[in-house]
C-alpha positions as CSV (number, residue, x, y, z in Angstrom):
1,M,2.2,40.7,22.3
2,S,-0.4,38.1,23.3
3,L,0.2,34.4,22.8
4,A,-2.7,34.2,20.3
5,A,-1.2,37.0,18.3
6,A,2.2,35.4,18.3
7,L,0.8,32.1,17.1
8,L,-1.2,33.9,14.3
9,L,1.9,35.8,13.1
10,G,3.9,32.6,13.2
11,A,1.3,30.8,11.1
12,L,1.3,33.7,8.6
13,A,5.1,33.7,8.4
14,A,5.1,29.9,7.8
15,G,2.9,30.4,4.7
16,P,0.2,28.1,3.4
17,E,0.4,24.4,3.9
18,P,2.1,22.7,0.9
19,L,-0.1,21.0,-1.6
20,T,0.2,17.2,-1.4
21,V,0.3,15.3,-4.7
22,G,-0.5,11.6,-4.6
23,S,0.2,8.9,-7.1
24,K,-0.7,5.2,-7.6
25,A,1.7,2.3,-7.3
26,F,2.7,2.1,-11.0
27,T,5.3,4.0,-13.0
28,E,3.1,6.2,-15.1
29,S,1.2,7.6,-12.1
30,V,4.4,8.2,-10.2
31,V,6.0,10.1,-13.1
32,L,2.8,12.2,-13.6
33,G,2.7,12.9,-9.9
34,E,6.3,14.2,-10.0
35,I,5.6,16.3,-13.1
36,T,2.6,17.8,-11.3
37,R,4.6,18.6,-8.2
38,L,7.3,20.3,-10.1
39,A,4.8,22.3,-12.2
40,L,3.3,23.6,-9.0
41,E,6.7,24.6,-7.7
42,Q,7.6,26.4,-10.9
43,R,4.6,28.6,-10.2
44,G,5.8,29.4,-6.7
45,L,3.5,26.9,-5.0
46,A,4.9,24.7,-2.2
47,A,4.1,21.0,-3.0
48,V,5.2,17.6,-1.9
49,H,4.7,14.2,-3.7
50,R,3.6,11.1,-1.9
51,P,4.2,8.3,-4.4
52,E,3.0,4.8,-4.7
53,L,0.0,5.0,-2.5
54,G,-1.6,1.7,-3.6
55,G,-4.5,1.5,-6.1
56,T,-7.4,3.6,-7.2
57,R,-9.5,3.3,-4.1
58,V,-6.7,4.2,-1.8
59,L,-6.0,7.4,-3.8
60,W,-9.7,8.3,-4.1
61,E,-10.4,7.9,-0.4
62,A,-7.2,9.8,0.5
63,L,-8.4,12.7,-1.7
64,L,-11.9,12.7,-0.2
65,H,-10.4,12.4,3.3
66,G,-8.0,15.4,2.7
67,D,-4.8,13.4,3.1
68,I,-3.8,14.4,-0.4
69,D,-4.9,17.4,-2.4
70,L,-4.6,16.2,-6.0
71,Y,-3.5,13.2,-8.1
72,P,-3.6,12.0,-11.7
73,E,-6.6,9.9,-12.7
74,Y,-8.3,8.6,-15.8
75,T,-11.8,9.4,-17.0
76,G,-12.7,5.7,-17.6
77,T,-11.8,4.9,-14.1
78,L,-13.8,7.8,-12.8
79,R,-16.9,6.7,-14.7
80,Q,-16.7,3.0,-14.3
81,E,-15.2,2.6,-10.8
82,L,-15.5,5.7,-8.7
83,L,-18.6,7.5,-9.7
84,G,-20.6,4.8,-11.4
85,A,-21.5,4.3,-15.0
86,Q,-24.8,6.2,-14.4
87,V,-22.9,9.5,-14.9
88,P,-24.1,10.8,-18.3
89,P,-21.6,11.1,-21.2
90,G,-19.7,14.3,-21.6
91,E,-17.1,16.3,-19.6
92,D,-19.7,18.7,-18.1
93,A,-21.6,15.8,-16.5
94,L,-18.4,14.3,-15.1
95,R,-17.3,17.7,-13.8
96,D,-20.7,18.1,-12.0
97,A,-20.6,14.7,-10.5
98,L,-17.1,15.3,-9.1
99,A,-18.1,18.8,-7.8
100,R,-20.8,17.3,-5.7
101,Q,-18.1,15.4,-3.8
102,G,-15.9,18.5,-3.4
103,I,-13.5,17.5,-6.2
104,T,-12.5,19.7,-9.2
105,L,-11.9,18.1,-12.6
106,G,-8.6,19.5,-13.7
107,P,-7.1,19.6,-17.2
108,A,-6.8,16.7,-19.5
109,L,-3.1,16.0,-20.0
110,G,-3.5,14.9,-23.7
111,F,-3.4,11.1,-23.9
112,N,-5.7,8.2,-23.6
113,N,-4.2,5.3,-21.6
114,T,-6.8,2.6,-22.1
115,Y,-6.7,-1.0,-20.9
116,A,-5.7,-3.6,-23.5
117,L,-4.7,-7.2,-23.7
118,G,-1.2,-8.2,-24.8
119,M,0.6,-11.3,-26.1
120,R,4.0,-12.3,-27.2
121,R,4.3,-11.5,-30.9
122,A,5.6,-14.9,-31.9
123,Q,2.8,-16.7,-30.2
124,A,0.1,-14.3,-31.4
125,E,1.3,-14.7,-35.0
126,A,1.6,-18.5,-34.8
127,L,-2.0,-18.8,-33.5
128,G,-3.3,-16.1,-35.9
129,I,-4.6,-14.0,-33.0
130,R,-5.0,-10.3,-33.6
131,R,-8.3,-9.5,-31.9
132,I,-9.7,-10.2,-28.4
133,S,-12.7,-11.9,-30.0
134,Q,-10.4,-14.7,-31.3
135,L,-9.2,-15.7,-27.8
136,P,-12.2,-18.0,-27.1
137,R,-11.0,-20.3,-29.9
138,H,-7.9,-21.0,-27.9
139,P,-9.1,-22.2,-24.4
140,G,-5.7,-23.5,-23.5
141,L,-4.1,-20.0,-23.3
142,R,-3.0,-19.0,-19.8
143,L,-4.5,-15.7,-18.8
144,A,-3.0,-13.6,-15.9
145,F,-4.3,-10.2,-15.0
146,S,-3.5,-7.6,-12.4
147,H,-5.6,-7.8,-9.2
148,E,-7.3,-4.5,-9.8
149,F,-8.2,-5.5,-13.4
150,L,-9.7,-8.7,-12.2
151,D,-12.1,-6.9,-9.9
152,R,-12.9,-3.8,-11.8
153,Q,-16.2,-3.7,-13.6
154,D,-14.5,-2.2,-16.7
155,G,-11.8,-5.0,-16.5
156,W,-12.1,-8.8,-16.5
157,P,-15.9,-8.9,-15.8
158,A,-16.6,-6.8,-18.8
159,V,-14.2,-8.6,-21.1
160,Q,-15.5,-12.0,-20.0
161,A,-19.1,-11.0,-20.6
162,R,-18.6,-9.1,-23.9
163,Y,-16.3,-11.7,-25.5
164,G,-17.7,-14.9,-24.0
165,L,-14.4,-16.1,-22.5
166,A,-14.2,-19.1,-20.3
167,A,-15.8,-18.8,-16.8
168,D,-12.6,-19.8,-15.0
169,R,-11.0,-16.8,-13.2
170,P,-7.6,-16.0,-14.6
171,R,-4.6,-15.9,-12.3
172,G,-3.9,-12.7,-10.4
173,I,-0.5,-11.1,-10.7
174,E,1.0,-7.8,-9.8
175,H,1.0,-5.5,-12.9
176,A,4.7,-4.8,-12.7
177,L,5.6,-8.5,-12.6
178,A,3.2,-9.5,-15.4
179,Y,5.6,-8.5,-18.2
180,G,8.3,-10.7,-16.9
181,A,5.9,-13.6,-16.6
182,L,4.7,-13.0,-20.2
183,S,8.2,-12.7,-21.7
184,S,9.4,-15.8,-19.9
185,G,6.5,-17.9,-21.2
186,A,4.9,-18.5,-17.8
187,V,1.6,-16.9,-19.0
188,D,0.2,-16.1,-22.5
189,V,-2.1,-13.1,-22.1
190,I,-1.9,-10.2,-19.7
191,D,-3.6,-6.8,-19.3
192,V,-1.6,-3.8,-20.3
193,Y,-1.9,-0.1,-20.3
194,S,-1.6,1.3,-23.9
195,T,1.2,3.7,-22.9
196,D,3.4,1.0,-21.2
197,A,7.0,1.2,-22.3
198,E,7.3,-2.6,-22.1
199,I,4.9,-3.1,-25.1
200,A,7.6,-1.9,-27.6
201,A,10.6,-3.0,-25.5
202,L,9.3,-6.6,-25.5
203,D,7.8,-6.5,-29.0
204,L,4.3,-7.4,-27.8
205,V,1.1,-7.5,-29.8
206,V,-1.8,-5.4,-28.4
207,L,-5.0,-7.2,-29.3
208,E,-7.7,-5.2,-31.0
209,D,-10.6,-4.5,-28.7
210,D,-13.0,-5.2,-31.7
211,R,-16.1,-5.1,-29.5
212,Q,-15.0,-1.9,-27.8
213,V,-15.3,-3.1,-24.2
214,F,-12.8,-0.6,-22.8
215,P,-13.9,3.0,-22.4
216,E,-11.6,6.0,-23.0
217,Y,-9.1,6.6,-20.2
218,Q,-8.1,10.2,-20.8
219,A,-5.5,11.3,-18.2
220,V,-6.7,14.2,-16.0
221,L,-5.8,15.8,-12.8
222,L,-8.2,15.8,-9.9
223,Y,-7.9,18.2,-7.0
224,R,-9.9,19.2,-3.9
225,S,-12.1,22.2,-4.4
226,D,-11.2,23.6,-1.0
227,R,-7.5,23.8,-2.1
228,A,-8.3,25.4,-5.5
229,D,-7.2,28.9,-6.2
230,P,-6.1,30.8,-9.3
231,G,-2.5,29.9,-8.8
232,V,-3.3,26.1,-8.6
233,A,-5.6,26.3,-11.6
234,A,-2.9,28.2,-13.7
235,A,-0.2,25.8,-12.7
236,L,-2.2,22.7,-13.6
237,G,-3.7,24.4,-16.7
238,A,-0.1,24.8,-18.1
239,L,0.0,21.0,-18.3
240,A,-3.2,20.7,-20.4
241,G,-2.7,18.8,-23.6
242,R,1.1,18.7,-23.2
243,I,1.5,14.9,-22.9
244,S,0.6,12.9,-26.0
245,A,0.4,9.1,-25.9
246,T,3.8,8.9,-27.7
247,T,5.3,11.3,-25.1
248,M,3.9,9.3,-22.2
249,R,5.4,6.1,-23.6
250,A,8.7,7.8,-23.9
251,L,8.5,9.1,-20.3
252,N,7.6,5.6,-19.1
253,A,10.5,4.2,-21.0
254,Q,12.9,6.6,-19.3
255,A,11.8,5.2,-16.0
256,K,11.4,1.5,-16.8
257,I,14.1,1.0,-19.5
258,E,16.7,3.8,-18.8
259,G,16.2,3.7,-15.0
260,L,15.9,7.4,-14.6
261,S,14.3,8.7,-11.4
262,P,10.9,10.4,-11.5
263,E,12.5,13.6,-10.3
264,R,14.9,13.6,-13.2
265,I,12.2,12.7,-15.7
266,A,10.0,15.6,-14.5
267,S,12.9,18.0,-14.6
268,R,13.8,17.1,-18.2
269,F,10.2,17.3,-19.4
270,L,9.5,20.7,-17.8
271,G,12.9,22.1,-18.6
272,A,13.7,22.7,-15.0
273,G,17.4,21.9,-15.2
274,P,19.1,19.0,-13.5
275,A,17.2,17.5,-10.6
276,A,18.8,17.4,-7.2
277,S,20.7,14.2,-6.5
278,G,18.8,11.8,-4.2
279,A,19.8,10.8,-0.7
280,S,22.7,8.4,-0.3
281,L,22.0,4.7,0.4
282,G,23.0,5.2,4.0
283,A,20.7,8.1,4.5
284,R,17.8,6.2,2.9
285,L,18.4,3.2,5.0
286,L,18.6,5.3,8.2
287,A,15.3,7.1,7.3
288,R,13.5,3.9,6.4
289,T,14.8,2.1,9.5
290,G,13.4,4.9,11.7
291,E,10.0,4.8,10.0
292,H,9.9,1.0,10.3
293,L,10.9,0.9,13.9
294,F,8.3,3.5,14.8
295,L,5.5,1.4,13.3
296,V,6.7,-1.8,14.8
297,L,7.6,-0.6,18.3
298,L,4.6,1.7,18.9
299,S,2.1,-0.9,17.7
300,L,3.8,-3.6,19.7
301,L,3.9,-1.6,23.0
302,A,0.2,-0.8,22.6
303,A,-0.6,-4.4,22.0
304,I,1.3,-5.6,25.0
305,G,-0.6,-3.1,27.2
306,I,-4.0,-4.5,25.9
307,A,-3.3,-8.1,25.0
308,I,-1.7,-9.3,28.3
309,P,-4.7,-8.1,30.4
310,L,-7.0,-9.7,27.9
311,G,-5.1,-13.0,28.3
312,V,-5.3,-12.7,32.1
313,V,-9.1,-12.2,31.9
314,A,-9.4,-15.1,29.4
315,A,-7.5,-17.4,31.8
316,R,-9.5,-16.4,34.9
317,R,-12.9,-16.3,33.2
318,P,-13.0,-19.3,30.9
319,R,-16.4,-18.6,29.4
320,L,-15.5,-15.0,28.7
321,G,-12.1,-16.1,27.6
322,R,-13.4,-18.2,24.8
323,G,-15.1,-15.1,23.4
324,I,-12.0,-12.9,23.7
325,L,-9.7,-15.4,22.0
326,A,-12.3,-15.9,19.3
327,V,-12.6,-12.2,18.6
328,V,-8.8,-11.6,18.3
329,G,-8.5,-14.8,16.2
330,V,-11.1,-13.4,13.8
331,I,-9.1,-10.2,13.5
332,Q,-6.0,-12.1,12.6
333,T,-7.8,-13.7,9.6
334,V,-8.6,-10.4,7.9
335,P,-6.1,-9.8,5.1
336,S,-3.7,-7.1,6.1
337,L,-4.0,-5.1,2.9
338,A,-7.8,-5.2,3.1
339,L,-7.7,-4.0,6.7
340,L,-5.5,-1.1,5.7
341,V,-7.8,0.0,2.9
342,L,-10.9,-0.4,5.1
343,M,-9.5,2.0,7.7
344,I,-8.6,4.8,5.2
345,P,-12.1,6.5,5.4
346,L,-11.7,6.6,9.2
347,L,-8.0,7.3,9.7
348,G,-6.8,8.6,6.4
349,I,-3.5,7.4,5.0
350,G,0.0,7.3,6.5
351,T,0.9,6.0,9.9
352,G,-2.5,6.0,11.5
353,P,-4.1,3.0,9.7
354,A,-0.7,1.2,9.6
355,L,-0.3,1.4,13.4
356,T,-3.8,0.3,14.0
357,A,-3.5,-2.7,11.7
358,L,-0.2,-3.8,13.3
359,F,-1.7,-3.3,16.8
360,L,-4.7,-5.5,15.9
361,Y,-2.5,-8.2,14.4
362,S,-0.3,-8.3,17.5
363,L,-3.2,-9.0,19.9
364,L,-3.7,-12.7,19.1
365,P,-0.2,-14.1,19.7
366,I,0.3,-12.1,22.9
367,A,-3.2,-12.8,24.3
368,R,-3.2,-16.4,23.4
369,N,0.3,-17.1,24.8
370,T,-0.6,-15.2,28.0
371,H,-3.7,-17.4,28.4
372,A,-1.8,-20.6,27.6
373,G,1.0,-19.7,30.1
374,L,-1.4,-19.0,32.9
375,T,-3.7,-22.0,32.4
376,G,-0.6,-24.2,32.0
377,I,0.6,-23.5,35.6
378,P,0.6,-26.8,37.6
379,L,-2.3,-27.0,40.1
380,E,0.0,-27.7,43.0
381,L,1.8,-24.4,42.5
382,R,-1.4,-22.5,42.5
383,D,-2.5,-24.3,45.7
384,S,0.8,-23.4,47.3
385,A,0.3,-19.7,46.6
386,V,-3.2,-19.9,48.1
387,A,-1.9,-21.8,51.1
388,L,0.6,-19.0,51.7
389,G,-2.4,-16.6,52.1
390,L,-1.5,-14.4,49.1
391,P,-4.4,-12.3,47.9
392,P,-5.4,-12.8,44.2
393,A,-3.5,-9.7,42.9
394,A,-0.3,-10.7,44.7
395,R,-0.7,-14.3,43.4
396,L,-1.0,-12.9,39.9
397,W,2.0,-10.6,40.1
398,R,4.4,-12.7,42.3
399,V,3.6,-16.2,41.2
400,E,1.4,-16.7,38.1
401,L,2.8,-14.0,35.7
402,P,6.5,-15.0,36.5
403,L,5.6,-18.7,35.9
404,A,3.9,-17.8,32.6
405,S,6.6,-15.4,31.5
406,P,8.3,-17.7,29.0
407,S,5.0,-18.2,27.2
408,I,4.1,-14.5,27.3
409,L,7.6,-13.5,26.0
410,A,7.3,-16.0,23.2
411,G,4.0,-14.4,22.2
412,I,5.5,-10.9,22.2
413,K,8.5,-12.2,20.1
414,T,6.1,-13.8,17.6
415,A,4.1,-10.5,17.3
416,A,7.2,-8.5,16.9
417,V,8.6,-10.7,14.0
418,I,5.2,-10.7,12.3
419,N,5.0,-6.9,12.6
420,V,8.3,-6.4,10.9
421,G,7.1,-8.2,7.8
422,T,3.6,-6.8,7.8
423,A,4.8,-3.2,8.3
424,T,6.2,-3.3,4.8
425,L,2.7,-3.1,3.5
426,G,2.3,0.3,5.2
427,A,4.2,1.8,2.3
428,L,1.1,1.2,0.1
429,I,-0.8,3.9,2.2
430,G,2.1,6.3,2.7
431,A,3.4,5.0,6.0
432,G,7.0,4.6,4.7
433,G,9.4,2.0,6.1
434,Y,11.2,-0.8,4.2
435,G,8.2,-1.3,2.0
436,Q,8.9,1.8,0.0
437,P,12.0,0.5,-1.8
438,I,10.4,-2.9,-2.1
439,L,7.4,-1.3,-4.0
440,A,9.7,0.7,-6.2
441,G,11.8,-2.3,-6.9
442,I,8.8,-4.3,-8.0
443,R,7.5,-1.4,-10.1
444,L,10.8,-0.9,-11.9
445,G,12.0,-4.5,-11.9
446,D,15.0,-3.4,-10.0
447,A,16.5,-6.1,-7.8
448,G,18.8,-3.6,-6.0
449,L,15.8,-1.6,-4.8
450,L,14.1,-4.8,-3.7
451,L,17.1,-5.9,-1.7
452,E,17.3,-2.4,-0.2
453,G,14.0,-3.0,1.6
454,A,14.0,-6.8,1.9
455,V,17.4,-7.4,3.4
456,P,17.1,-4.7,6.2
457,A,13.6,-6.1,7.0
458,A,15.0,-9.6,7.4
459,L,17.9,-8.4,9.5
460,L,15.5,-6.4,11.7
461,A,13.4,-9.6,12.2
462,I,16.5,-11.5,13.2
463,S,17.5,-8.7,15.6
464,F,14.2,-9.0,17.3
465,E,14.6,-12.7,17.7
466,L,18.0,-12.2,19.3
467,L,16.8,-9.3,21.4
468,F,13.9,-11.3,22.9
469,T,16.2,-14.3,23.5
470,A,18.5,-12.1,25.5
471,A,15.5,-10.5,27.3
472,E,14.3,-13.9,28.4
473,R,17.4,-14.2,30.6
474,V,16.3,-11.1,32.4
475,V,12.5,-11.5,32.5
476,V,12.1,-15.3,33.1
477,P,13.0,-16.4,36.7
478,R,16.3,-18.2,37.0
479,G,14.7,-21.4,38.3
480,L,12.5,-21.7,35.2
481,R,15.4,-21.1,32.9
482,L,17.5,-23.8,34.7
483,S,14.6,-26.3,34.4
484,R,14.4,-25.6,30.7
485,G,18.2,-26.0,30.3
486,R,19.0,-22.4,29.7
């Protein structure tokens, strides 16, 4: 049998690639993603779920890029944010607009999860506020909205324009933390989703949208047309209309109030029997540590291989060096989350953009410290190396780099510690690591999950500090260490 034939038979035996279901970084989306995955599996279709992949744009770009095959979305978001409000009304027009981008509009799940504004009941009743149009009469109220709501055209900009609210931009806050801030009295008005479990649990008042600024947000499933087949359509079609607003609030409550896992919630909803127990804490920590170390070490090694030569060039060619240090300095000023999102169209989601971002952020401390170490070598030592007749390459390797090694090693250590913290953001685009339990802990208000990611990340950063302190005894020449009292 030829090699080609063997590979073909092996691919056929392996079966089709599993469908990848994505979900956004909030509870309802994660629950719907898990229900979708299980519904596919019940129809004999292999599927995996990549939860908490950030916000709307991350999921949409991942779907277009082919990193995921389907995910739950909302019609209002499609019209206002992703396709533009120029799409004519009606399901057929929306379906056609999606089809032009290779996306199929799947079934409506049965509920409308619109945006709304919420207040504490006691405060709303004391001030006589029942409608959004009454908010301008109380300019002293403290408004805090989710970051996505602040920037969406169907969010704060539309509310501000339609209701004539004050021009001051409200405070931005993570949606999962807003309820705690509201209940503690730190803020007075937040944006909510109409199916959030916290509305009833905290006895909040949902203000009437009396000028109808918010469109309908019917929950639907989107999937790539190139992954559509009768089996997929049948599996997703079985979910059509099955989840009412009341049901969705109950499912959200099972996650946020009762603390059930998305897997167990999906199993109960679809009658699939008990969900398999999750991995133990030790197994989870081992897996997350491996993912985190992969991101940090690979990006750091790549940065060392590029940034040290850049620092050498910058030190030897001062005019060119100013440009090099300026460029890597500008890269450092780009917010890490923005850089991750900007790279999704090029690299997709997962480890690719995370590694690239970490690599770019490591360049400045290593290149700058290499430049500083080389330019800080006393002139008499340089002259001594020249007097010995050493060629430029030998002077660099035998004299200059060893003398600059403490500064270079300090730059590498700084980059490593920064990378440990920044790598937690990689979870927002499916790169795993310690950020995954941190995101889940924020979403669910679970301090245990938060600590499951935060404590190991802190310990890993401390470990890198100790490791590089020990490495200095090996790398830095003994004479330099003695002169520094080490």
